[in-house]
C-alpha positions as CSV (number, residue, x, y, z in Angstrom):
1,M,31.3,-29.7,-34.9
2,S,28.9,-32.6,-35.6
3,M,25.2,-32.1,-35.8
4,A,22.3,-34.5,-34.9
5,F,18.7,-34.0,-35.9
6,I,16.2,-35.2,-33.2
7,F,12.5,-35.8,-33.4
8,P,9.8,-35.3,-30.7
9,G,7.4,-37.9,-29.3
10,Q,4.1,-37.9,-27.6
11,G,3.4,-34.9,-25.4
12,S,4.7,-32.3,-27.9
13,Q,1.4,-32.1,-29.8
14,F,-1.0,-29.1,-29.9
15,P,-3.9,-28.1,-32.2
16,G,-2.6,-26.0,-35.0
17,M,0.9,-27.4,-35.1
18,G,2.3,-27.5,-38.6
19,K,-0.5,-25.3,-40.0
20,D,1.9,-22.4,-40.7
21,L,4.2,-24.8,-42.5
22,A,1.4,-26.1,-44.8
23,E,0.3,-22.5,-45.5
24,S,3.8,-21.3,-46.3
25,F,5.4,-24.2,-48.2
26,L,3.9,-26.5,-50.8
27,E,6.3,-29.3,-49.8
28,A,4.9,-29.3,-46.3
29,R,1.3,-29.3,-47.6
30,L,2.1,-32.3,-49.7
31,V,3.4,-34.2,-46.7
32,F,0.1,-33.8,-44.9
33,E,-1.9,-34.7,-48.1
34,E,0.2,-37.9,-48.6
35,I,-0.4,-39.0,-45.0
36,D,-4.2,-38.3,-45.3
37,E,-4.2,-40.5,-48.4
38,A,-2.2,-43.2,-46.7
39,L,-4.6,-43.3,-43.7
40,S,-7.8,-42.7,-45.8
41,R,-8.9,-40.0,-43.5
42,N,-8.4,-36.2,-43.0
43,L,-5.8,-36.3,-40.3
44,S,-4.4,-32.9,-41.3
45,R,-7.7,-31.1,-40.5
46,L,-7.5,-32.6,-37.0
47,V,-3.9,-31.5,-36.7
48,F,-4.6,-27.9,-37.8
49,Q,-8.0,-27.4,-36.1
50,G,-8.4,-29.9,-33.3
51,P,-10.3,-30.6,-31.2
52,E,-7.5,-31.2,-28.7
53,E,-9.1,-34.2,-27.1
54,D,-9.2,-36.0,-30.5
55,L,-5.7,-35.0,-31.3
56,N,-4.6,-36.5,-28.0
57,L,-5.9,-39.9,-28.9
58,T,-2.7,-41.8,-29.3
59,E,-3.7,-43.3,-32.8
60,N,-4.0,-39.7,-34.0
61,T,-1.1,-38.2,-32.0
62,Q,1.5,-40.5,-33.3
63,P,1.1,-40.0,-37.1
64,A,0.3,-36.3,-36.5
65,L,3.6,-35.6,-34.8
66,M,5.5,-37.5,-37.4
67,A,3.7,-35.5,-40.1
68,V,4.9,-32.2,-38.7
69,S,8.5,-33.5,-38.3
70,M,8.5,-34.7,-41.9
71,A,7.0,-31.4,-43.1
72,V,10.0,-29.7,-41.6
73,V,12.5,-32.2,-43.2
74,R,10.9,-31.8,-46.6
75,V,11.1,-28.0,-46.4
76,L,14.7,-28.1,-45.3
77,E,15.5,-30.3,-48.3
78,S,13.5,-28.4,-50.9
79,Q,13.9,-24.8,-49.8
80,G,17.3,-25.0,-48.3
81,G,18.9,-27.6,-50.4
82,I,19.8,-29.4,-47.1
83,R,20.8,-33.0,-47.6
84,I,20.2,-35.0,-44.4
85,E,23.2,-37.2,-45.0
86,K,25.5,-34.2,-45.4
87,A,23.9,-32.0,-42.7
88,C,24.1,-34.4,-39.7
89,A,26.0,-37.3,-38.3
90,Y,23.1,-39.0,-36.5
91,L,19.3,-39.0,-36.3
92,A,17.3,-39.9,-33.1
93,G,13.7,-39.7,-31.9
94,H,11.9,-40.0,-28.6
95,S,9.6,-43.1,-28.8
96,L,7.4,-42.5,-31.9
97,G,10.0,-39.9,-32.9
98,E,12.3,-42.8,-33.8
99,Y,9.9,-43.6,-36.7
100,S,10.2,-39.9,-37.8
101,A,14.0,-40.3,-37.7
102,L,13.9,-43.5,-39.8
103,T,11.6,-41.8,-42.3
104,A,13.9,-38.8,-42.6
105,A,16.8,-41.2,-43.1
106,G,15.0,-43.0,-46.0
107,A,14.7,-46.3,-44.1
108,L,10.9,-46.0,-44.2
109,T,8.5,-44.4,-46.7
110,L,6.2,-41.7,-45.5
111,P,3.0,-43.7,-46.3
112,D,4.4,-46.8,-44.6
113,T,5.3,-44.8,-41.5
114,A,1.9,-43.2,-41.3
115,R,0.2,-46.6,-41.4
116,L,2.7,-48.1,-38.9
117,L,2.2,-45.3,-36.4
118,N,-1.6,-45.4,-36.8
119,L,-1.5,-49.1,-36.0
120,R,1.0,-48.6,-33.2
121,G,-1.3,-46.1,-31.5
122,Q,-4.4,-48.3,-31.9
123,S,-2.6,-51.4,-30.7
124,M,-1.1,-49.7,-27.7
125,Q,-4.5,-48.3,-26.7
126,K,-6.1,-51.7,-27.0
127,A,-3.4,-53.6,-25.1
128,V,-4.6,-52.6,-21.7
129,P,-8.2,-52.0,-20.6
130,V,-8.9,-48.3,-19.7
131,G,-8.2,-47.8,-16.0
132,Q,-5.9,-50.7,-15.4
133,G,-2.6,-49.0,-16.4
134,A,-1.0,-45.7,-15.6
135,M,2.2,-43.7,-16.0
136,A,3.8,-41.2,-13.6
137,A,6.6,-38.7,-13.8
138,I,9.1,-38.9,-10.9
139,L,11.1,-35.6,-10.6
140,G,14.1,-35.0,-8.5
141,L,15.3,-38.6,-8.0
142,D,18.2,-40.3,-9.8
143,F,17.6,-43.2,-12.2
144,K,18.9,-45.8,-9.7
145,T,16.6,-44.7,-7.0
146,V,13.5,-44.6,-9.2
147,K,14.4,-48.1,-10.5
148,E,14.5,-49.3,-6.9
149,V,11.2,-47.6,-6.1
150,A,9.5,-49.1,-9.1
151,A,10.7,-52.6,-8.3
152,Q,9.6,-52.3,-4.7
153,A,6.1,-51.0,-5.7
154,A,5.6,-53.7,-8.3
155,G,5.5,-56.8,-6.2
156,T,3.6,-59.3,-8.3
157,R,2.3,-56.5,-10.5
158,I,4.1,-54.6,-13.3
159,C,5.9,-51.3,-12.7
160,G,9.1,-50.2,-14.2
161,I,10.9,-47.3,-15.9
162,A,9.4,-46.3,-19.2
163,N,11.4,-43.2,-20.1
164,D,14.9,-42.2,-18.8
165,N,14.5,-38.6,-20.0
166,C,17.2,-36.7,-18.2
167,D,18.8,-36.4,-14.7
168,G,15.9,-35.9,-12.3
169,Q,13.1,-36.7,-14.8
170,V,12.2,-40.4,-15.0
171,V,8.8,-41.8,-16.1
172,I,7.4,-45.1,-14.8
173,S,4.7,-47.3,-16.2
174,G,2.7,-50.3,-15.3
175,H,-0.4,-51.4,-13.4
176,K,-2.2,-48.4,-11.9
177,D,-2.1,-49.6,-8.3
178,A,1.6,-50.3,-8.5
179,V,2.3,-46.9,-10.1
180,E,0.3,-45.3,-7.3
181,S,2.4,-47.2,-4.7
182,A,5.6,-46.1,-6.5
183,I,4.4,-42.4,-6.3
184,E,4.1,-42.8,-2.5
185,L,7.5,-44.5,-2.2
186,A,9.2,-41.9,-4.4
187,T,7.8,-39.1,-2.3
188,S,9.1,-40.7,0.8
189,R,12.5,-41.1,-0.8
190,G,12.7,-37.3,-1.5
191,A,11.2,-36.8,-4.9
192,K,10.4,-33.1,-5.7
193,R,7.3,-34.2,-7.5
194,A,5.7,-37.5,-8.3
195,V,2.5,-37.2,-10.4
196,M,0.3,-39.3,-12.6
197,L,0.5,-38.4,-16.3
198,P,-2.7,-37.8,-18.4
199,V,-2.1,-40.6,-20.8
200,S,-4.5,-43.2,-22.1
201,A,-2.3,-46.3,-21.7
202,P,0.8,-47.5,-19.8
203,F,3.4,-47.2,-22.6
204,H,6.9,-48.8,-22.7
205,C,6.3,-51.6,-20.2
206,A,5.5,-55.3,-20.3
207,L,1.7,-54.6,-20.4
208,M,2.3,-53.5,-24.0
209,E,3.2,-57.0,-25.2
210,P,0.0,-57.4,-27.3
211,A,0.9,-54.2,-29.1
212,A,4.5,-55.5,-29.7
213,R,3.1,-58.6,-31.3
214,A,0.8,-56.5,-33.6
215,M,3.8,-54.3,-34.6
216,A,6.0,-57.3,-35.2
217,E,3.5,-58.6,-37.8
218,A,3.2,-55.2,-39.4
219,L,6.9,-54.5,-39.5
220,E,7.6,-57.9,-41.0
221,R,5.4,-56.9,-44.0
222,T,7.1,-53.5,-44.3
223,E,10.2,-52.9,-46.4
224,I,12.9,-51.2,-44.4
225,H,16.0,-49.8,-46.2
226,T,19.4,-49.0,-44.9
227,P,19.2,-45.5,-43.5
228,K,21.3,-42.8,-45.2
229,V,22.3,-41.6,-41.7
230,P,22.7,-43.8,-38.6
231,V,19.6,-43.7,-36.4
232,V,20.1,-44.0,-32.6
233,S,17.8,-46.7,-31.2
234,N,15.7,-46.0,-28.1
235,V,16.4,-49.6,-26.9
236,T,20.2,-49.7,-27.2
237,A,21.0,-45.9,-27.0
238,Q,23.4,-46.6,-29.9
239,A,23.2,-46.1,-33.7
240,V,21.8,-48.8,-35.9
241,K,21.9,-49.2,-39.7
242,D,21.0,-52.8,-40.4
243,P,17.4,-53.1,-41.6
244,Q,16.7,-56.4,-39.8
245,E,18.1,-55.0,-36.6
246,I,16.0,-51.9,-37.0
247,R,12.9,-54.0,-37.4
248,R,13.7,-56.1,-34.2
249,L,14.5,-53.0,-32.1
250,L,11.2,-51.2,-33.2
251,V,9.3,-54.2,-31.8
252,E,11.4,-54.2,-28.6
253,Q,10.8,-50.5,-28.2
254,I,7.1,-51.1,-27.6
255,T,7.7,-52.8,-24.2
256,G,11.2,-51.4,-23.6
257,M,12.5,-48.3,-21.9
258,V,13.2,-45.1,-23.9
259,R,16.9,-44.5,-23.1
260,W,16.9,-40.9,-24.1
261,R,19.4,-39.5,-21.6
262,E,21.9,-42.2,-22.6
263,S,21.2,-41.7,-26.3
264,V,22.0,-38.0,-26.1
265,L,25.2,-38.7,-24.1
266,W,26.2,-41.4,-26.6
267,M,25.9,-39.0,-29.5
268,K,28.0,-36.5,-27.6
269,D,30.7,-39.2,-27.1
270,Q,30.7,-39.6,-30.9
271,G,31.5,-35.9,-31.3
272,V,28.0,-34.4,-31.6
273,H,27.9,-31.0,-29.8
274,E,24.9,-29.5,-31.7
275,M,21.3,-30.8,-32.1
276,A,18.2,-29.5,-33.9
277,E,14.8,-30.7,-32.8
278,L,12.7,-31.0,-36.0
279,G,8.9,-30.8,-35.5
280,A,6.3,-29.6,-33.0
281,G,7.2,-28.1,-29.6
282,K,10.4,-27.8,-27.8
283,V,10.3,-30.7,-25.3
284,L,13.5,-32.4,-26.5
285,A,15.5,-29.2,-26.6
286,G,14.7,-28.7,-22.9
287,L,15.7,-32.2,-22.1
288,V,19.0,-32.0,-24.0
289,R,19.9,-28.8,-22.1
290,R,19.3,-30.6,-18.8
291,I,21.2,-33.7,-19.9
292,D,24.3,-31.7,-21.0
293,K,24.5,-28.0,-21.0
294,D,27.5,-28.1,-23.4
295,I,25.2,-29.4,-26.2
296,A,23.6,-26.6,-28.1
297,C,20.0,-27.5,-29.2
298,E,17.4,-25.5,-31.0
299,S,13.8,-26.2,-31.8
300,V,12.8,-26.0,-35.5
301,G,9.1,-26.2,-36.2
302,T,8.1,-22.8,-37.7
303,P,8.9,-21.1,-41.0
304,A,11.1,-18.6,-39.2
305,Q,13.0,-21.3,-37.4
306,I,13.5,-23.3,-40.6
307,D,14.8,-20.2,-42.4
308,A,17.3,-19.6,-39.5
309,L,18.5,-23.2,-39.6
310,I,18.9,-23.1,-43.4
311,E,20.9,-19.9,-43.1
312,R,23.2,-21.4,-40.5
313,L,23.8,-24.7,-42.4
314,R,24.6,-23.2,-45.7
């Protein structure tokens, strides 16, 4: 039975995440220290202590979630002798989690990833003036219907699908008034719920083009190695190994849709029937269960959960 390691994205963060890892394992503590040094600021204190409103700022959230994921990876490697390339067939991450996956695969260094995600968060926040953009979760409608609703609501504005998370959970993004119209249309089409999300910018839509340009420049200056394990791209919902292709797809990801449902099903088609979510929270494990109940998925973000995974993989 093939295994995939998957990495969470924005929305999984909470104050105190990773603190028990840093207190229990030197390898985890060193991850946080290395990221603090790369960013020239004490991000780890914010991660461990909050306040929550500062942690939720996207320029902090993105490197913080990656830090926790990579702390888990380093502990698995050092304490359990787990070699990523032997333990799993694929790596994948939701939005910023794709950067965690690439780092775990050795395609990016930890300091480079921290700096890239810090810039990614800053440039995504700056791309659209506060109040002009929005995102909303549409629950209970299929992908095709939500796509139709978003297109109808857009008109001359921007409104489209940002995240195809699982059957019945699709996130839209764009101009605020268009997203509000889409909520009304979705409700009229039978959505169980259609609600605005508490985010600071409209991610994964054409409004993020300025951020995509900023990331293209930064990624061009960043060395990317061939990953030790194929990483599934959010943009294509298929594995990629070529460094130049990885660079191109990371830029496209800024404005493109996160094809998470398709990514999970593609991995299943390749023979993956077991997944482990490495990092904070358990959002992805819940999505995987909704995508395909035959795929076993566990969340691994605490010392006890790490110990259990090591025991099982030995």
